[in-house]
C-alpha positions, 0 to 999 in steps of 0.5 A, spaced: 493 496 468 489 494 474 483 497 472 483 493 466 485 486 470 480 487 475 474 489 470 475 483 466 475 478 473 469 474 473 466 476 480 470 482 482 465 487 484 465 493 479 464 498 485 471 497 488 475 498 482 476 505 483 478 504 490 483 500 488 486 504 482 486 510 487 490 506 492 495 504 487 496 511 485 497 514 492 502 508 493 509 511 492 515 512 497 518 517 493 513 522 491 510 524 498 503 523 496 498 523 502 493 518 501 485 519 503 482 512 504 483 507 509 485 502 503 490 507 500 493 508 507 494 501 508 497 500 501 502 506 502 504 504 509 506 497 506 510 500 500 514 504 506 515 498 510 517 494 503 522 500 501 525 500 508 527 493 508 527 487 512 533 489 516 531 495 518 524 492 520 528 487 525 532 493 527 526 497 529 523 491 533 529 488 536 531 495 539 523 496 542 524 490 545 530 492 549 527 499 551 
């Protein structure tokens, strides 16, 4: 789906589409995938942060400030 959308976008570099598709394919909280590229690692980490929720993130930051 993403490859079709990006392929039809005017001006989007064709050489970047495969990297985007790879990053999306490795973005899974439940599948325990191991991303290899920096882009895939960033998307994977963002997905993990989103899955934990804002409350968990705030709890982490507040406890690290107290320590």
